[in-house]
mmCIF file as Biopython writes it, N, C-alpha, C and O atoms, coordinates in Angstrom:
data_model
#
loop_
_atom_site.group_PDB
_atom_site.id
_atom_site.type_symbol
_atom_site.label_atom_id
_atom_site.label_alt_id
_atom_site.label_comp_id
_atom_site.label_asym_id
_atom_site.label_entity_id
_atom_site.label_seq_id
_atom_site.pdbx_PDB_ins_code
_atom_site.Cartn_x
_atom_site.Cartn_y
_atom_site.Cartn_z
_atom_site.occupancy
_atom_site.B_iso_or_equiv
_atom_site.auth_seq_id
_atom_site.auth_asym_id
_atom_site.pdbx_PDB_model_num
ATOM 1   N N  . MET A ? 1  ? 0.827  -1.200 0.000   1.0 0.0 1  A 1 
ATOM 2   C CA . MET A ? 1  ? 0.000  0.000  0.000   1.0 0.0 1  A 1 
ATOM 3   C C  . MET A ? 1  ? 0.864  1.252  0.000   1.0 0.0 1  A 1 
ATOM 4   O O  . MET A ? 1  ? 0.523  2.240  -0.651  1.0 0.0 1  A 1 
ATOM 5   N N  . LYS A ? 2  ? 2.007  1.219  0.743   1.0 0.0 2  A 1 
ATOM 6   C CA . LYS A ? 2  ? 2.887  2.373  0.789   1.0 0.0 2  A 1 
ATOM 7   C C  . LYS A ? 2  ? 3.481  2.677  -0.580  1.0 0.0 2  A 1 
ATOM 8   O O  . LYS A ? 2  ? 3.629  3.839  -0.957  1.0 0.0 2  A 1 
ATOM 9   N N  . SER A ? 3  ? 3.819  1.632  -1.319  1.0 0.0 3  A 1 
ATOM 10  C CA . SER A ? 3  ? 4.437  1.856  -2.627  1.0 0.0 3  A 1 
ATOM 11  C C  . SER A ? 3  ? 3.441  2.475  -3.608  1.0 0.0 3  A 1 
ATOM 12  O O  . SER A ? 3  ? 3.835  3.251  -4.479  1.0 0.0 3  A 1 
ATOM 13  N N  . VAL A ? 4  ? 2.165  2.143  -3.477  1.0 0.0 4  A 1 
ATOM 14  C CA . VAL A ? 4  ? 1.147  2.722  -4.347  1.0 0.0 4  A 1 
ATOM 15  C C  . VAL A ? 4  ? 0.994  4.209  -4.049  1.0 0.0 4  A 1 
ATOM 16  O O  . VAL A ? 4  ? 0.897  5.026  -4.964  1.0 0.0 4  A 1 
ATOM 17  N N  . VAL A ? 5  ? 0.975  4.553  -2.768  1.0 0.0 5  A 1 
ATOM 18  C CA . VAL A ? 5  ? 0.854  5.957  -2.365  1.0 0.0 5  A 1 
ATOM 19  C C  . VAL A ? 5  ? 2.099  6.727  -2.793  1.0 0.0 5  A 1 
ATOM 20  O O  . VAL A ? 5  ? 1.999  7.846  -3.294  1.0 0.0 5  A 1 
ATOM 21  N N  . ALA A ? 6  ? 3.268  6.130  -2.596  1.0 0.0 6  A 1 
ATOM 22  C CA . ALA A ? 6  ? 4.514  6.785  -2.979  1.0 0.0 6  A 1 
ATOM 23  C C  . ALA A ? 6  ? 4.574  6.987  -4.495  1.0 0.0 6  A 1 
ATOM 24  O O  . ALA A ? 6  ? 5.020  8.033  -4.967  1.0 0.0 6  A 1 
ATOM 25  N N  . SER A ? 7  ? 4.125  5.990  -5.249  1.0 0.0 7  A 1 
ATOM 26  C CA . SER A ? 7  ? 4.120  6.111  -6.708  1.0 0.0 7  A 1 
ATOM 27  C C  . SER A ? 7  ? 3.152  7.199  -7.167  1.0 0.0 7  A 1 
ATOM 28  O O  . SER A ? 7  ? 3.468  7.971  -8.072  1.0 0.0 7  A 1 
ATOM 29  N N  . ALA A ? 8  ? 1.992  7.262  -6.553  1.0 0.0 8  A 1 
ATOM 30  C CA . ALA A ? 8  ? 1.012  8.285  -6.914  1.0 0.0 8  A 1 
ATOM 31  C C  . ALA A ? 8  ? 1.543  9.680  -6.579  1.0 0.0 8  A 1 
ATOM 32  O O  . ALA A ? 8  ? 1.355  10.618 -7.353  1.0 0.0 8  A 1 
ATOM 33  N N  . LEU A ? 9  ? 2.195  9.815  -5.445  1.0 0.0 9  A 1 
ATOM 34  C CA . LEU A ? 9  ? 2.775  11.094 -5.042  1.0 0.0 9  A 1 
ATOM 35  C C  . LEU A ? 9  ? 3.889  11.500 -6.004  1.0 0.0 9  A 1 
ATOM 36  O O  . LEU A ? 9  ? 3.988  12.666 -6.389  1.0 0.0 9  A 1 
ATOM 37  N N  . MET A ? 10 ? 4.716  10.549 -6.388  1.0 0.0 10 A 1 
ATOM 38  C CA . MET A ? 10 ? 5.797  10.825 -7.319  1.0 0.0 10 A 1 
ATOM 39  C C  . MET A ? 10 ? 5.257  11.289 -8.668  1.0 0.0 10 A 1 
ATOM 40  O O  . MET A ? 10 ? 5.784  12.236 -9.254  1.0 0.0 10 A 1 
ATOM 41  N N  . LEU A ? 11 ? 4.223  10.638 -9.159  1.0 0.0 11 A 1 
ATOM 42  C CA . LEU A ? 11 ? 3.622  11.037 -10.433 1.0 0.0 11 A 1 
ATOM 43  C C  . LEU A ? 11 ? 3.002  12.426 -10.350 1.0 0.0 11 A 1 
ATOM 44  O O  . LEU A ? 11 ? 3.091  13.209 -11.296 1.0 0.0 11 A 1 
ATOM 45  N N  . ALA A ? 12 ? 2.382  12.728 -9.227  1.0 0.0 12 A 1 
ATOM 46  C CA . ALA A ? 12 ? 1.770  14.041 -9.057  1.0 0.0 12 A 1 
ATOM 47  C C  . ALA A ? 12 ? 2.834  15.132 -9.029  1.0 0.0 12 A 1 
ATOM 48  O O  . ALA A ? 12 ? 2.646  16.197 -9.618  1.0 0.0 12 A 1 
ATOM 49  N N  . LEU A ? 13 ? 3.948  14.877 -8.349  1.0 0.0 13 A 1 
ATOM 50  C CA . LEU A ? 13 ? 5.014  15.871 -8.267  1.0 0.0 13 A 1 
ATOM 51  C C  . LEU A ? 13 ? 5.705  16.061 -9.608  1.0 0.0 13 A 1 
ATOM 52  O O  . LEU A ? 13 ? 6.014  17.190 -9.991  1.0 0.0 13 A 1 
ATOM 53  N N  . LEU A ? 14 ? 5.948  14.984 -10.316 1.0 0.0 14 A 1 
ATOM 54  C CA . LEU A ? 14 ? 6.606  15.093 -11.612 1.0 0.0 14 A 1 
ATOM 55  C C  . LEU A ? 14 ? 5.700  15.729 -12.656 1.0 0.0 14 A 1 
ATOM 56  O O  . LEU A ? 14 ? 6.184  16.355 -13.599 1.0 0.0 14 A 1 
ATOM 57  N N  . GLY A ? 15 ? 4.409  15.577 -12.498 1.0 0.0 15 A 1 
ATOM 58  C CA . GLY A ? 15 ? 3.468  16.187 -13.425 1.0 0.0 15 A 1 
ATOM 59  C C  . GLY A ? 15 ? 3.406  17.693 -13.281 1.0 0.0 15 A 1 
ATOM 60  O O  . GLY A ? 15 ? 2.951  18.383 -14.193 1.0 0.0 15 A 1 
ATOM 61  N N  . GLY A ? 16 ? 3.859  18.219 -12.144 1.0 0.0 16 A 1 
ATOM 62  C CA . GLY A ? 16 ? 3.837  19.655 -11.907 1.0 0.0 16 A 1 
ATOM 63  C C  . GLY A ? 16 ? 4.993  20.390 -12.550 1.0 0.0 16 A 1 
ATOM 64  O O  . GLY A ? 16 ? 4.979  21.619 -12.616 1.0 0.0 16 A 1 
ATOM 65  N N  . CYS A ? 17 ? 5.998  19.661 -13.028 1.0 0.0 17 A 1 
ATOM 66  C CA . CYS A ? 17 ? 7.150  20.288 -13.670 1.0 0.0 17 A 1 
ATOM 67  C C  . CYS A ? 17 ? 6.778  20.697 -15.092 1.0 0.0 17 A 1 
ATOM 68  O O  . CYS A ? 17 ? 6.175  19.923 -15.835 1.0 0.0 17 A 1 
ATOM 69  N N  . ALA A ? 18 ? 7.135  21.886 -15.448 1.0 0.0 18 A 1 
ATOM 70  C CA . ALA A ? 18 ? 6.829  22.382 -16.794 1.0 0.0 18 A 1 
ATOM 71  C C  . ALA A ? 18 ? 8.121  22.820 -17.466 1.0 0.0 18 A 1 
ATOM 72  O O  . ALA A ? 18 ? 9.011  23.375 -16.823 1.0 0.0 18 A 1 
ATOM 73  N N  . GLU A ? 19 ? 8.212  22.569 -18.744 1.0 0.0 19 A 1 
ATOM 74  C CA . GLU A ? 19 ? 9.367  22.993 -19.514 1.0 0.0 19 A 1 
ATOM 75  C C  . GLU A ? 19 ? 9.172  24.447 -19.924 1.0 0.0 19 A 1 
ATOM 76  O O  . GLU A ? 19 ? 8.115  24.821 -20.430 1.0 0.0 19 A 1 
ATOM 77  N N  . VAL A ? 20 ? 10.189 25.255 -19.704 1.0 0.0 20 A 1 
ATOM 78  C CA . VAL A ? 20 ? 10.132 26.665 -20.075 1.0 0.0 20 A 1 
ATOM 79  C C  . VAL A ? 20 ? 10.734 26.798 -21.465 1.0 0.0 20 A 1 
ATOM 80  O O  . VAL A ? 20 ? 11.887 26.431 -21.693 1.0 0.0 20 A 1 
ATOM 81  N N  . LYS A ? 21 ? 9.962  27.313 -22.367 1.0 0.0 21 A 1 
ATOM 82  C CA . LYS A ? 21 ? 10.416 27.515 -23.739 1.0 0.0 21 A 1 
ATOM 83  C C  . LYS A ? 21 ? 11.362 28.714 -23.799 1.0 0.0 21 A 1 
ATOM 84  O O  . LYS A ? 21 ? 11.258 29.622 -22.975 1.0 0.0 21 A 1 
ATOM 85  N N  . PRO A ? 22 ? 12.287 28.727 -24.768 1.0 0.0 22 A 1 
ATOM 86  C CA . PRO A ? 22 ? 13.231 29.843 -24.863 1.0 0.0 22 A 1 
ATOM 87  C C  . PRO A ? 22 ? 12.557 31.209 -24.963 1.0 0.0 22 A 1 
ATOM 88  O O  . PRO A ? 22 ? 13.065 32.180 -24.403 1.0 0.0 22 A 1 
ATOM 89  N N  . TRP A ? 23 ? 11.446 31.305 -25.650 1.0 0.0 23 A 1 
ATOM 90  C CA . TRP A ? 23 ? 10.775 32.597 -25.797 1.0 0.0 23 A 1 
ATOM 91  C C  . TRP A ? 23 ? 9.998  32.995 -24.541 1.0 0.0 23 A 1 
ATOM 92  O O  . TRP A ? 23 ? 9.541  34.133 -24.442 1.0 0.0 23 A 1 
ATOM 93  N N  . GLN A ? 24 ? 9.842  32.081 -23.581 1.0 0.0 24 A 1 
ATOM 94  C CA . GLN A ? 24 ? 9.168  32.395 -22.324 1.0 0.0 24 A 1 
ATOM 95  C C  . GLN A ? 24 ? 10.147 32.870 -21.258 1.0 0.0 24 A 1 
ATOM 96  O O  . GLN A ? 24 ? 9.733  33.451 -20.255 1.0 0.0 24 A 1 
ATOM 97  N N  . ARG A ? 25 ? 11.415 32.635 -21.461 1.0 0.0 25 A 1 
ATOM 98  C CA . ARG A ? 25 ? 12.413 32.991 -20.446 1.0 0.0 25 A 1 
ATOM 99  C C  . ARG A ? 25 ? 12.520 34.489 -20.238 1.0 0.0 25 A 1 
ATOM 100 O O  . ARG A ? 25 ? 12.792 34.949 -19.129 1.0 0.0 25 A 1 
ATOM 101 N N  . GLY A ? 26 ? 12.309 35.242 -21.289 1.0 0.0 26 A 1 
ATOM 102 C CA . GLY A ? 26 ? 12.350 36.701 -21.152 1.0 0.0 26 A 1 
ATOM 103 C C  . GLY A ? 26 ? 11.259 37.215 -20.228 1.0 0.0 26 A 1 
ATOM 104 O O  . GLY A ? 26 ? 11.470 38.180 -19.494 1.0 0.0 26 A 1 
ATOM 105 N N  . GLU A ? 27 ? 10.112 36.587 -20.259 1.0 0.0 27 A 1 
ATOM 106 C CA . GLU A ? 27 ? 8.999  36.993 -19.392 1.0 0.0 27 A 1 
ATOM 107 C C  . GLU A ? 27 ? 9.303  36.645 -17.934 1.0 0.0 27 A 1 
ATOM 108 O O  . GLU A ? 27 ? 8.930  37.387 -17.025 1.0 0.0 27 A 1 
ATOM 109 N N  . LEU A ? 28 ? 9.977  35.519 -17.712 1.0 0.0 28 A 1 
ATOM 110 C CA . LEU A ? 28 ? 10.302 35.104 -16.352 1.0 0.0 28 A 1 
ATOM 111 C C  . LEU A ? 28 ? 11.505 35.851 -15.793 1.0 0.0 28 A 1 
ATOM 112 O O  . LEU A ? 28 ? 11.731 35.833 -14.583 1.0 0.0 28 A 1 
ATOM 113 N N  . ALA A ? 29 ? 12.279 36.503 -16.650 1.0 0.0 29 A 1 
ATOM 114 C CA . ALA A ? 29 ? 13.469 37.214 -16.211 1.0 0.0 29 A 1 
ATOM 115 C C  . ALA A ? 29 ? 13.202 38.703 -15.987 1.0 0.0 29 A 1 
ATOM 116 O O  . ALA A ? 29 ? 14.149 39.480 -15.867 1.0 0.0 29 A 1 
ATOM 117 N N  . ARG A ? 30 ? 11.962 39.108 -15.928 1.0 0.0 30 A 1 
ATOM 118 C CA . ARG A ? 30 ? 11.633 40.520 -15.692 1.0 0.0 30 A 1 
ATOM 119 C C  . ARG A ? 30 ? 12.117 40.943 -14.318 1.0 0.0 30 A 1 
ATOM 120 O O  . ARG A ? 30 ? 12.263 40.107 -13.425 1.0 0.0 30 A 1 
ATOM 121 N N  . SER A ? 31 ? 12.362 42.207 -14.143 1.0 0.0 31 A 1 
ATOM 122 C CA . SER A ? 31 ? 12.849 42.708 -12.855 1.0 0.0 31 A 1 
ATOM 123 C C  . SER A ? 31 ? 11.813 42.513 -11.746 1.0 0.0 31 A 1 
ATOM 124 O O  . SER A ? 31 ? 12.184 42.381 -10.579 1.0 0.0 31 A 1 
ATOM 125 N N  . GLU A ? 32 ? 10.524 42.493 -12.090 1.0 0.0 32 A 1 
ATOM 126 C CA . GLU A ? 32 ? 9.483  42.287 -11.079 1.0 0.0 32 A 1 
ATOM 127 C C  . GLU A ? 32 ? 9.520  40.872 -10.506 1.0 0.0 32 A 1 
ATOM 128 O O  . GLU A ? 32 ? 9.014  40.629 -9.410  1.0 0.0 32 A 1 
ATOM 129 N N  . MET A ? 33 ? 10.120 39.938 -11.250 1.0 0.0 33 A 1 
ATOM 130 C CA . MET A ? 33 ? 10.166 38.545 -10.813 1.0 0.0 33 A 1 
ATOM 131 C C  . MET A ? 33 ? 11.376 38.264 -9.917  1.0 0.0 33 A 1 
ATOM 132 O O  . MET A ? 33 ? 11.492 37.165 -9.376  1.0 0.0 33 A 1 
ATOM 133 N N  . ALA A ? 34 ? 12.269 39.228 -9.755  1.0 0.0 34 A 1 
ATOM 134 C CA . ALA A ? 34 ? 13.475 39.041 -8.955  1.0 0.0 34 A 1 
ATOM 135 C C  . ALA A ? 34 ? 13.124 38.981 -7.473  1.0 0.0 34 A 1 
ATOM 136 O O  . ALA A ? 34 ? 12.120 39.543 -7.035  1.0 0.0 34 A 1 
ATOM 137 N N  . PHE A ? 35 ? 13.960 38.299 -6.718  1.0 0.0 35 A 1 
ATOM 138 C CA . PHE A ? 35 ? 13.750 38.215 -5.272  1.0 0.0 35 A 1 
ATOM 139 C C  . PHE A ? 35 ? 13.845 39.599 -4.648  1.0 0.0 35 A 1 
ATOM 140 O O  . PHE A ? 35 ? 13.040 39.957 -3.788  1.0 0.0 35 A 1 
ATOM 141 N N  . VAL A ? 36 ? 14.822 40.370 -5.082  1.0 0.0 36 A 1 
ATOM 142 C CA . VAL A ? 36 ? 14.964 41.767 -4.669  1.0 0.0 36 A 1 
ATOM 143 C C  . VAL A ? 36 ? 14.884 42.592 -5.949  1.0 0.0 36 A 1 
ATOM 144 O O  . VAL A ? 36 ? 15.892 42.750 -6.637  1.0 0.0 36 A 1 
ATOM 145 N N  . PRO A ? 37 ? 13.704 43.123 -6.283  1.0 0.0 37 A 1 
ATOM 146 C CA . PRO A ? 37 ? 13.542 43.818 -7.560  1.0 0.0 37 A 1 
ATOM 147 C C  . PRO A ? 37 ? 14.403 45.068 -7.703  1.0 0.0 37 A 1 
ATOM 148 O O  . PRO A ? 37 ? 14.868 45.366 -8.803  1.0 0.0 37 A 1 
ATOM 149 N N  . ASP A ? 38 ? 14.621 45.793 -6.635  1.0 0.0 38 A 1 
ATOM 150 C CA . ASP A ? 38 ? 15.412 47.019 -6.705  1.0 0.0 38 A 1 
ATOM 151 C C  . ASP A ? 38 ? 16.583 46.896 -5.731  1.0 0.0 38 A 1 
ATOM 152 O O  . ASP A ? 38 ? 16.413 47.045 -4.521  1.0 0.0 38 A 1 
ATOM 153 N N  . ALA A ? 39 ? 17.766 46.625 -6.266  1.0 0.0 39 A 1 
ATOM 154 C CA . ALA A ? 39 ? 18.940 46.396 -5.422  1.0 0.0 39 A 1 
ATOM 155 C C  . ALA A ? 39 ? 19.317 47.644 -4.627  1.0 0.0 39 A 1 
ATOM 156 O O  . ALA A ? 39 ? 19.743 47.540 -3.477  1.0 0.0 39 A 1 
ATOM 157 N N  . MET A ? 40 ? 19.164 48.816 -5.225  1.0 0.0 40 A 1 
ATOM 158 C CA . MET A ? 40 ? 19.510 50.062 -4.534  1.0 0.0 40 A 1 
ATOM 159 C C  . MET A ? 40 ? 18.577 50.295 -3.340  1.0 0.0 40 A 1 
ATOM 160 O O  . MET A ? 40 ? 19.030 50.686 -2.264  1.0 0.0 40 A 1 
ATOM 161 N N  . GLU A ? 41 ? 17.302 50.061 -3.527  1.0 0.0 41 A 1 
ATOM 162 C CA . GLU A ? 41 ? 16.342 50.222 -2.434  1.0 0.0 41 A 1 
ATOM 163 C C  . GLU A ? 41 ? 16.618 49.229 -1.313  1.0 0.0 41 A 1 
ATOM 164 O O  . GLU A ? 41 ? 16.535 49.586 -0.138  1.0 0.0 41 A 1 
ATOM 165 N N  . ALA A ? 42 ? 16.948 47.979 -1.664  1.0 0.0 42 A 1 
ATOM 166 C CA . ALA A ? 42 ? 17.262 46.967 -0.655  1.0 0.0 42 A 1 
ATOM 167 C C  . ALA A ? 42 ? 18.529 47.337 0.105   1.0 0.0 42 A 1 
ATOM 168 O O  . ALA A ? 42 ? 18.602 47.147 1.319   1.0 0.0 42 A 1 
ATOM 169 N N  . SER A ? 43 ? 19.521 47.861 -0.597  1.0 0.0 43 A 1 
ATOM 170 C CA . SER A ? 43 ? 20.760 48.279 0.045   1.0 0.0 43 A 1 
ATOM 171 C C  . SER A ? 43 ? 20.514 49.433 1.015   1.0 0.0 43 A 1 
ATOM 172 O O  . SER A ? 43 ? 21.063 49.453 2.117   1.0 0.0 43 A 1 
ATOM 173 N N  . LEU A ? 44 ? 19.697 50.380 0.605   1.0 0.0 44 A 1 
ATOM 174 C CA . LEU A ? 44 ? 19.363 51.505 1.475   1.0 0.0 44 A 1 
ATOM 175 C C  . LEU A ? 44 ? 18.591 51.036 2.709   1.0 0.0 44 A 1 
ATOM 176 O O  . LEU A ? 44 ? 18.860 51.483 3.824   1.0 0.0 44 A 1 
ATOM 177 N N  . ALA A ? 45 ? 17.638 50.141 2.504   1.0 0.0 45 A 1 
ATOM 178 C CA . ALA A ? 45 ? 16.865 49.614 3.637   1.0 0.0 45 A 1 
ATOM 179 C C  . ALA A ? 45 ? 17.767 48.857 4.607   1.0 0.0 45 A 1 
ATOM 180 O O  . ALA A ? 45 ? 17.611 48.981 5.822   1.0 0.0 45 A 1 
ATOM 181 N N  . ASP A ? 46 ? 18.719 48.068 4.077   1.0 0.0 46 A 1 
ATOM 182 C CA . ASP A ? 46 ? 19.669 47.358 4.941   1.0 0.0 46 A 1 
ATOM 183 C C  . ASP A ? 46 ? 20.536 48.341 5.711   1.0 0.0 46 A 1 
ATOM 184 O O  . ASP A ? 46 ? 20.797 48.148 6.898   1.0 0.0 46 A 1 
ATOM 185 N N  . HIS A ? 47 ? 20.985 49.400 5.033   1.0 0.0 47 A 1 
ATOM 186 C CA . HIS A ? 47 ? 21.827 50.401 5.699   1.0 0.0 47 A 1 
ATOM 187 C C  . HIS A ? 47 ? 21.084 51.058 6.863   1.0 0.0 47 A 1 
ATOM 188 O O  . HIS A ? 47 ? 21.638 51.221 7.950   1.0 0.0 47 A 1 
ATOM 189 N N  . ILE A ? 48 ? 19.847 51.427 6.629   1.0 0.0 48 A 1 
ATOM 190 C CA . ILE A ? 48 ? 19.053 52.063 7.684   1.0 0.0 48 A 1 
ATOM 191 C C  . ILE A ? 48 ? 18.810 51.087 8.833   1.0 0.0 48 A 1 
ATOM 192 O O  . ILE A ? 48 ? 18.939 51.458 9.999   1.0 0.0 48 A 1 
ATOM 193 N N  . TYR A ? 49 ? 18.462 49.852 8.513   1.0 0.0 49 A 1 
ATOM 194 C CA . TYR A ? 49 ? 18.185 48.858 9.555   1.0 0.0 49 A 1 
ATOM 195 C C  . TYR A ? 49 ? 19.417 48.607 10.406  1.0 0.0 49 A 1 
ATOM 196 O O  . TYR A ? 49 ? 19.335 48.628 11.634  1.0 0.0 49 A 1 
ATOM 197 N N  . PHE A ? 50 ? 20.564 48.369 9.766   1.0 0.0 50 A 1 
ATOM 198 C CA . PHE A ? 50 ? 21.763 48.039 10.523  1.0 0.0 50 A 1 
ATOM 199 C C  . PHE A ? 50 ? 22.327 49.257 11.244  1.0 0.0 50 A 1 
ATOM 200 O O  . PHE A ? 50 ? 23.018 49.106 12.252  1.0 0.0 50 A 1 
ATOM 201 N N  . SER A ? 51 ? 22.048 50.456 10.752  1.0 0.0 51 A 1 
ATOM 202 C CA . SER A ? 51 ? 22.450 51.656 11.482  1.0 0.0 51 A 1 
ATOM 203 C C  . SER A ? 51 ? 21.649 51.779 12.775  1.0 0.0 51 A 1 
ATOM 204 O O  . SER A ? 51 ? 22.193 52.160 13.812  1.0 0.0 51 A 1 
ATOM 205 N N  . LYS A ? 52 ? 20.374 51.460 12.715  1.0 0.0 52 A 1 
ATOM 206 C CA . LYS A ? 52 ? 19.532 51.529 13.910  1.0 0.0 52 A 1 
ATOM 207 C C  . LYS A ? 52 ? 19.855 50.411 14.891  1.0 0.0 52 A 1 
ATOM 208 O O  . LYS A ? 52 ? 19.737 50.600 16.102  1.0 0.0 52 A 1 
ATOM 209 N N  . GLU A ? 53 ? 20.258 49.258 14.390  1.0 0.0 53 A 1 
ATOM 210 C CA . GLU A ? 53 ? 20.556 48.115 15.241  1.0 0.0 53 A 1 
ATOM 211 C C  . GLU A ? 53 ? 21.998 48.108 15.727  1.0 0.0 53 A 1 
ATOM 212 O O  . GLU A ? 53 ? 22.360 47.278 16.561  1.0 0.0 53 A 1 
ATOM 213 N N  . ALA A ? 54 ? 22.831 49.018 15.220  1.0 0.0 54 A 1 
ATOM 214 C CA . ALA A ? 54 ? 24.250 49.092 15.562  1.0 0.0 54 A 1 
ATOM 215 C C  . ALA A ? 54 ? 24.955 47.775 15.260  1.0 0.0 54 A 1 
ATOM 216 O O  . ALA A ? 54 ? 25.749 47.281 16.061  1.0 0.0 54 A 1 
ATOM 217 N N  . SER A ? 55 ? 24.654 47.223 14.105  1.0 0.0 55 A 1 
ATOM 218 C CA . SER A ? 55 ? 25.288 45.979 13.679  1.0 0.0 55 A 1 
ATOM 219 C C  . SER A ? 55 ? 25.475 46.047 12.171  1.0 0.0 55 A 1 
ATOM 220 O O  . SER A ? 55 ? 25.013 46.981 11.516  1.0 0.0 55 A 1 
ATOM 221 N N  . SER A ? 56 ? 26.156 45.046 11.633  1.0 0.0 56 A 1 
ATOM 222 C CA . SER A ? 56 ? 26.301 44.995 10.178  1.0 0.0 56 A 1 
ATOM 223 C C  . SER A ? 56 ? 26.364 43.549 9.741   1.0 0.0 56 A 1 
ATOM 224 O O  . SER A ? 56 ? 26.716 42.668 10.525  1.0 0.0 56 A 1 
ATOM 225 N N  . GLY A ? 57 ? 26.019 43.306 8.480   1.0 0.0 57 A 1 
ATOM 226 C CA . GLY A ? 57 ? 26.033 41.948 7.942   1.0 0.0 57 A 1 
ATOM 227 C C  . GLY A ? 57 ? 24.850 41.144 8.450   1.0 0.0 57 A 1 
ATOM 228 O O  . GLY A ? 57 ? 23.919 41.681 9.050   1.0 0.0 57 A 1 
ATOM 229 N N  . GLY A ? 58 ? 24.906 39.866 8.199   1.0 0.0 58 A 1 
ATOM 230 C CA . GLY A ? 58 ? 23.873 38.991 8.714   1.0 0.0 58 A 1 
ATOM 231 C C  . GLY A ? 58 ? 22.685 38.791 7.806   1.0 0.0 58 A 1 
ATOM 232 O O  . GLY A ? 58 ? 21.745 38.083 8.167   1.0 0.0 58 A 1 
ATOM 233 N N  . THR A ? 59 ? 22.704 39.402 6.630   1.0 0.0 59 A 1 
ATOM 234 C CA . THR A ? 59 ? 21.548 39.206 5.763   1.0 0.0 59 A 1 
ATOM 235 C C  . THR A ? 59 ? 21.642 37.916 4.969   1.0 0.0 59 A 1 
ATOM 236 O O  . THR A ? 59 ? 20.619 37.384 4.539   1.0 0.0 59 A 1 
ATOM 237 N N  . SER A ? 60 ? 22.856 37.400 4.765   1.0 0.0 60 A 1 
ATOM 238 C CA . SER A ? 60 ? 22.969 36.198 3.972   1.0 0.0 60 A 1 
ATOM 239 C C  . SER A ? 60 ? 23.853 35.129 4.607   1.0 0.0 60 A 1 
ATOM 240 O O  . SER A ? 60 ? 23.981 34.037 4.053   1.0 0.0 60 A 1 
ATOM 241 N N  . VAL A ? 61 ? 24.460 35.413 5.746   1.0 0.0 61 A 1 
ATOM 242 C CA . VAL A ? 61 ? 25.381 34.471 6.376   1.0 0.0 61 A 1 
ATOM 243 C C  . VAL A ? 61 ? 24.823 34.081 7.734   1.0 0.0 61 A 1 
ATOM 244 O O  . VAL A ? 61 ? 24.438 34.939 8.527   1.0 0.0 61 A 1 
ATOM 245 N N  . GLY A ? 62 ? 24.783 32.776 7.996   1.0 0.0 62 A 1 
ATOM 246 C CA . GLY A ? 62 ? 24.287 32.301 9.282   1.0 0.0 62 A 1 
ATOM 247 C C  . GLY A ? 62 ? 25.320 32.498 10.375  1.0 0.0 62 A 1 
ATOM 248 O O  . GLY A ? 62 ? 26.512 32.629 10.096  1.0 0.0 62 A 1 
ATOM 249 N N  . GLY A ? 63 ? 24.873 32.519 11.592  1.0 0.0 63 A 1 
ATOM 250 C CA . GLY A ? 63 ? 25.779 32.677 12.719  1.0 0.0 63 A 1 
ATOM 251 C C  . GLY A ? 63 ? 25.177 33.604 13.749  1.0 0.0 63 A 1 
ATOM 252 O O  . GLY A ? 63 ? 24.265 34.377 13.457  1.0 0.0 63 A 1 
ATOM 253 N N  . GLY A ? 64 ? 25.688 33.519 14.930  1.0 0.0 64 A 1 
ATOM 254 C CA . GLY A ? 64 ? 25.176 34.354 16.003  1.0 0.0 64 A 1 
ATOM 255 C C  . GLY A ? 64 ? 26.116 35.500 16.323  1.0 0.0 64 A 1 
ATOM 256 O O  . GLY A ? 64 ? 27.219 35.568 15.782  1.0 0.0 64 A 1 
ATOM 257 N N  . GLY A ? 65 ? 25.699 36.381 17.180  1.0 0.0 65 A 1 
ATOM 258 C CA . GLY A ? 65 ? 26.515 37.510 17.567  1.0 0.0 65 A 1 
ATOM 259 C C  . GLY A ? 65 ? 27.314 37.260 18.822  1.0 0.0 65 A 1 
ATOM 260 O O  . GLY A ? 65 ? 28.004 38.161 19.299  1.0 0.0 65 A 1 
ATOM 261 N N  . CYS A ? 66 ? 27.240 36.050 19.376  1.0 0.0 66 A 1 
ATOM 262 C CA . CYS A ? 66 ? 27.894 35.782 20.640  1.0 0.0 66 A 1 
ATOM 263 C C  . CYS A ? 66 ? 29.337 35.320 20.465  1.0 0.0 66 A 1 
ATOM 264 O O  . CYS A ? 66 ? 30.043 35.158 21.459  1.0 0.0 66 A 1 
ATOM 265 N N  . GLY A ? 67 ? 29.796 35.102 19.238  1.0 0.0 67 A 1 
ATOM 266 C CA . GLY A ? 67 ? 31.165 34.657 19.000  1.0 0.0 67 A 1 
ATOM 267 C C  . GLY A ? 67 ? 31.328 33.156 19.129  1.0 0.0 67 A 1 
ATOM 268 O O  . GLY A ? 67 ? 32.457 32.667 19.139  1.0 0.0 67 A 1 
ATOM 269 N N  . CYS A ? 68 ? 30.255 32.420 19.226  1.0 0.0 68 A 1 
ATOM 270 C CA . CYS A ? 68 ? 30.345 30.973 19.425  1.0 0.0 68 A 1 
ATOM 271 C C  . CYS A ? 68 ? 30.245 30.186 18.132  1.0 0.0 68 A 1 
ATOM 272 O O  . CYS A ? 68 ? 30.122 28.962 18.171  1.0 0.0 68 A 1 
ATOM 273 N N  . ASN A ? 69 ? 30.295 30.854 16.987  1.0 0.0 69 A 1 
ATOM 274 C CA . ASN A ? 69 ? 30.177 30.100 15.738  1.0 0.0 69 A 1 
ATOM 275 C C  . ASN A ? 69 ? 31.499 29.659 15.230  1.0 0.0 69 A 1 
ATOM 276 O O  . ASN A ? 69 ? 31.574 29.011 14.186  1.0 0.0 69 A 1 
#
């Protein structure tokens, strides 16, 4: 019974994959589709946040501030 459920789940997941045609890539590469659409605005927001918090970094690197990493 488990193998039937696993097979059905696998088919459902694989059916959700779609091939992106070359002429569709331009639509998916729009600036609105980016994780951070405006890099300058994100940089300014980070600067303001870290200035208020009296810290820097930490937006993309894991670790704590206690020096134990």
